[in-house]
N, C-alpha and C positions, 0 to 999 in steps of 0.2 A: 504494500499500500504506499501511497505517496505521503508527503509530509502533511500533517494536520488532517489526515483522513482517518475515519473510524469505520469499523465494521458495523453491521446492523445492530448487533447486541450492544457493542460499546456505545453507539449513538443513543440507543434506547436508555441505557443506564445513565448516560450524561444528561439526557433530557429529563428523566425522572428526578435525578439529584437536583437539577436546576429548579424544577417545579417545586420540589419539597423545600429547597432552600428559600425560594421566594415566599412560599406559604408560611414557613416558620418565621421568617422576618416580619411578615404581615401580622402573624399572631402575637409576636413579641411586641410590636408597636401598639397593637390594639390593647394588649394586656397592660402596657405601661400607661396608656391614656386612661383606660378604665380604672387603673389603680389610683391615679391622681384624683379622678372624679369621685371614686368611692371614699377615699381618705378625707376629702373635703366634706362629703355628706355625713360621714361618721363624726367628724369634728363638730359639725353644725348640730347634730342630734344630741351629742354629749353636752354641748353648751346649753341647749334648751332644757335638758334634764337637770342640769345643775341649777338653772334659774328656777325650776319648779321645786328645788330642794331634794332631789333624788340623788342618792350616792350611786354613781355608775359602777362602782367596784362591787356592789352588793347585788347588782341585777343578775338574776339567774333565769335560765330558760324555764318557762312554765310547764313544759312537757318534754318528755324524752323524744329524741328524733329516731325514728325507725329507719335504719339504713338497709337499703336493698342493693343488690349487685346490678350494675348497669351492663348493657350489652355492647360489645365492641365488635364491629364488622371490619375484618381485614380484607381489603379489595384484592382481586386477582391481579397478576402482573399485567395481563392484557388490558384490563380496565385502567390500571394505573398509568400504563403507557399512553392510552388514548387521552386520558384527562391531562396528562403532562404535555402531550403534543398540542392539544387544543389551547392550552394556556401559555406554554413556554415556546412553542414552535418546534421545528425539527432540525434546526441547525445550531443547536447549543454547543458551546465549547467548554471543555472541562476547566480551562483557565478562568472562565467567567465566574466560577464559584469561589475564587480566592481574591484577596486584595493584593495589591502590588507588593506589599511587605511580605505577605504569606508566600507569594510566588518566589520572591528572592530567597526566603528561608528554605523553601523546597529545593531550589537550585543549589543552595549551599549544602544542604543535606545530601543530595545526590553526588556532588563533587567530593564531599567528605568520604562517602562510601567508595567512590572510584579510587580516591587516594589510599584508603585502607587496603584495597585489593592490590594496588600497585606496590604498596609497602611489603605485602606478603611475598611478592616475587622479586623484590629489590635485594641485590647482593650487598652485604655489608663488607667492611674492610677485611674481616676474617675470611669470608667466602672468596673474595678476590685473591687474597694471599694463598689460600689453598689451591686455587686454580693455577696461579703463577708458579707455585712450588712444583706442582705436578707436571706442568708443561716444561719447566726447566729440567726437571729430573729425567723426563722422557727424552728430551733433546740431547742431554749430556750422555746418556747411555747409547743413543744412536750414533753420536759423533765419536765418542771415545772408545766404546766397547764393541759396537757392531762393525763399524768400519766399512771399507769398500772392497769387495771380492776381487782378487787378481790371481792369475795362474802362476804358481810358484813351483819349485823343484819337487815338492811333495803333494802337488795337486792344488786345489783352490785354497787360498788363504785370505783372511780378512782381519777383523779385530778379534780380541781375545774371546768375546762372547760368541761371535760367529764360529770361530774355530772350535770352541767347546761344543756348540750345538752340532756341528758337522761331525765331530769325533763321536758324539753320542749316537748319531745316525749310523756311523760306521760300526759301532759296537752292536747296535740293535739289528742291523741288516748287513752281516758280513758278506764280502764280495763272493767268496767261494759258495756260500749257501744260496745267494741270490742268483748266481750263474746256474746252479742246478735247478732252481725254481723256474728260471727263465726258459730252460730247455724242457720242462715238463709240459705235458699236454694241457693241463688245467690252466696254465697261464697264457696260452695262445689265444689271440683275439684277431678278428678280421681287419681291424683298423691299424695294424702294426707294420704295414709295408714300409720298408726303409728306402725304397727307390721305386722307379717307374717300371720295373720289369714285369710286375704282376698287375699293373693298372690298365684299365680300358681307356680312360681319359687322362691325359698327361697333366701332372701336378707340378707346377714350377717350384723348384727349390726342394723337392722331396729328396731327402738324403739321410744317411745315418746320423748326421749332425742335427738336422732340423725337423725330422719327421715327427717328433713328439710335440714340437711347437706348432706345426701346421695341422696336426690331427686333433680334432676337437674331442675325440675319445680319450686323449691323454690329459686333457685339462682336469685338474683335481676337483673342479666344481661342475663344469658343463658335462664332464664325462659321465656323471650319474644320470644324465638324461640322454644326451647324444650317444655316449659310449654304449650304454645298455641297448639303445635302439639299434646301433650298428651291429652289436654282437648277436642280437636276435635275428636281424635281417641279413646278416652277412655283408654289411657295407663298410665303407670307410668314408667319413665326412671330413673334408679338409678346407682350410682357407690358405691358398698358396701364397707365395712371397709377393705376388702382385695383387693380392686381395680378392682373388676369384674363389667363390665357394663352389666346391665340387663334392657331390655325394654319389658314389658309384658302388655297384655290386662287385665284390671281390670273389670271382669264380674260383680262383686257385686256392682260396682260403675257406672254401665251403665247409670243410671239416672243423673249423674253429667256431662255428655258430653255436648258439645255445637254444634250447627248446622252450625255455620260459624265463620270466623275469628273475627268478631267484637264482637260477643257474648262471644267468648273465651277470648278475650282481657279484656272485662268487668269483667268476672268472675275472671281472673287472678289478676287484680288490686284490686278487692274487697277482694280476698283471702289474698293478700299481706297486705292489710290494717288491716285485722283481725289478722295477724300473727306478724306484725312488732314489736309490743310492748309486746309480750308474753315472758314468761320464755323460754329460749332456742329458741329465735326468728329467724328471717331470718339471714342466714349467710352473710358474706361479699361477694361481687361479685367475681365469679370464684373460691371461696373457695372450692367448691365441687370437682374441678378438682385435688386438691392436694391429694385426695384419690387414685389417680392413681400412686402417687410417693411412691411405696412400696420398698424403698431402703434407705440406710443410717443407721448409728449406732451412735445416738446422745445421749449425757448425760450418766449418771451412769446406767440408765436402757436400754441403747443402743436401743433407739426407732427409727423407720423409720420416714421419713418426714411426711408421712400420719398419723402416730400415734401422732406425735407432733401437727399437725394441728387439729386433732380430739380432742385432749386434750385442745387446745386453745379455740375451740368453746365451749366445755363443761364448761370452766372457765369464759365464758362471752365475748369472742372475736366475736361479732356479727355485724350486719349491723349498729346498732346505734353507736357502738364503732368505726366502720369504718368511719362514718360521723364525729366523733370527731377527728379522725386521719387526716381527709382531711383538717381540718381548718389550721394547721400550713403549710401544703403544699400550700394551697390557699394564705396564707399570704406571703410566699416566692415569689409566682408568682406576686402578687399585688405589692409588694415592688419593684421588679425588673422592671416591666413594667411601673409603675408610675414614678419612678425616671429616668428611661430611657426616657420617654416622656418629662419630665421637662428639661433634659439635651439637648435633640434634639431641643426643642423650644429655649433654651438659645443659641444654636449654630446657630440659624437663620432659622431653618426649619419651615415650616408652620404648623398650627394646624393639618390639615388632614394628612400631612406627618409624624407627630409625634405620631399619635394614634397607640399604640403598640399592635395591635390585630394580624396582620399577621406576621408569622415567615419566610416569603419569604426573602431570602438573598438579592434580588435585591432591595427590599423596606427597609428592616431593616437588614443590613449586620452583625450587632453585637448582636442583641437581642437574638437569639437562643444560641449563645455561652455564653452569660451572664447568661441565665437561666440554661444552663448545669453546669456552675461553681457553681451557687447558690445551685442547687439541689444536686450537688456532695458534697458540704460542709455539707448540712443538712443530707444527707444520711450517710456521714462519722460519724457525731455526733450520729446518731441513731445506727450505727454499734458499736460505743463505748459504748453506753447505753446497748446494748444487751450483750456486752462482760463483762461489770462490773456487771450487774445484774444476768447474767446467766439465764435469764428468757425469753422464746420465746414470752411471752405476751407483751414484750416491743418492739416488731417489729412494725415499722410503715409501714404497708402494702402499704398504699397510697404513701408514700414517695419513697419506692422502685420501685413502678410502674412508678412514674414520672422520677426517675433516669434512669430506663431502657429505657423509651421512649426517653429522651434527649440524653442518651449515644448512642443509635442507630442512632439518627438523626445527632449527632456530628461526629460520626465515618464515616457515609455515606458521610457527607459533606467534611471531611478532605481527605478521600481516593478517592472518586468518583466525587463529585460535584464541589469542589473547583478548581481542575485543569482544568475542562471543563469551569467553569465560568470565570476563569482567562484568558483562551485562547480566549473565546468570547469577553472579555473586550479588550484584546490586538488587536484582529482582528477588533473590532469595531473602535478603534482609528486609525488603519491602513487604514480601509475603508474610514474614514473621510479624511485622508491625500490623499488617492487615488482619492477621489471625487474632492478635491481641485486641484490636479494635472491635472485631466481630464478637469476641467473647464478652467485652464490656457492654456492647449493644444488646446482646442476648440477655445478659444479666439485668440490665436496666429495663428491658421489656418485660422480663419475668416479674420484676418488682412492681412495675407500673400496672401490669395486667392482672395481678392477683385478686383485685377487687372487681374484676370484670368477667363477664361471660364472653369468651372469644369465639367468633364465628368466621371461618375462612370461606371466602367465595369460591 
């Protein structure tokens, strides 16, 4: 509805209120006039009695008054609306029921409620400090401990944390055992062609080095959809080095198909296990989609985004490095959520109310904003790292995903959700006041009508 427009029911209520307000004011004026006239008549009678020598204080009623209950007829809503529209018209405005001072008071009350809600979501100095500490800690771990992967004499090497993570993967997935697993029938999948000898349609760039980056079945995330589909149907779905999507039947790998989803899932997991710790292993999640980004002119060689990402994968930006990059991001999350919980408990909230799992604003109005600030700081630090090193290998892929997630959430909150939530908060407070008013009105009506016989039309 447009501004100053009412629904039919709202207009009826406004009209009835206007009618009753006018009627009440008229009754009050008549009462005041009658009271003045009555007081003057009483005073004259008392003066006459005193002249006759009669003491007015001893005058008593000569007979008892027999009180009988009166009948009160409560009109129907339809009748009340008709009477109101005939008297007050049909274009009454709610504002006409209030004086200018009352309207200003109402506006101040609404503004106060809006300010109360804004204060609930407002970050204090401690909240900002927590966010800053978390962002700095995550950035420090990324820069000092994760490092940038490079090929060394003993394989891929980076910062101390990355080397530790890679060592743990080596221990969990020994090369000798993974080689046996790779040769087993249970790990064979149709989308594992390492060159174009067995393809019907040529896939540009398909090789032992890049086949895992080009094949969507090898993606640790997309593989659970595309990979399972390929295993069941005997296909290989790829995005080649030029960004062309190819999905083709692999006739020579027909014996690698699965008969159902569960068998396909088992084969996929076993295949991932055999590939995860190999040279040029599994790519980072969704890394294959960057092959579609065939634009850009980056660096001295004026490479496209797809070419940059392909080079990063070749240099060791794989799934294991992605796991290393996730640790500083997780650290940022843990610091914010943990210190937020301690602060809530200190402020008097219960343990269950302080558990910082949900990001719903009605439960934790500040938490999502604090996480946004923390990840913004950590992302800014990573952007600085990229700028100074001029090396795409320094990109913290996980951190940028977290930043994108919280940026979208924060933008949606500020533009769409917060105004609605604030209105609901104000409406809720007004509803509480309205319920109190209705209770008082009902109590007053019960008191007034106890001496009447009530008839509802």
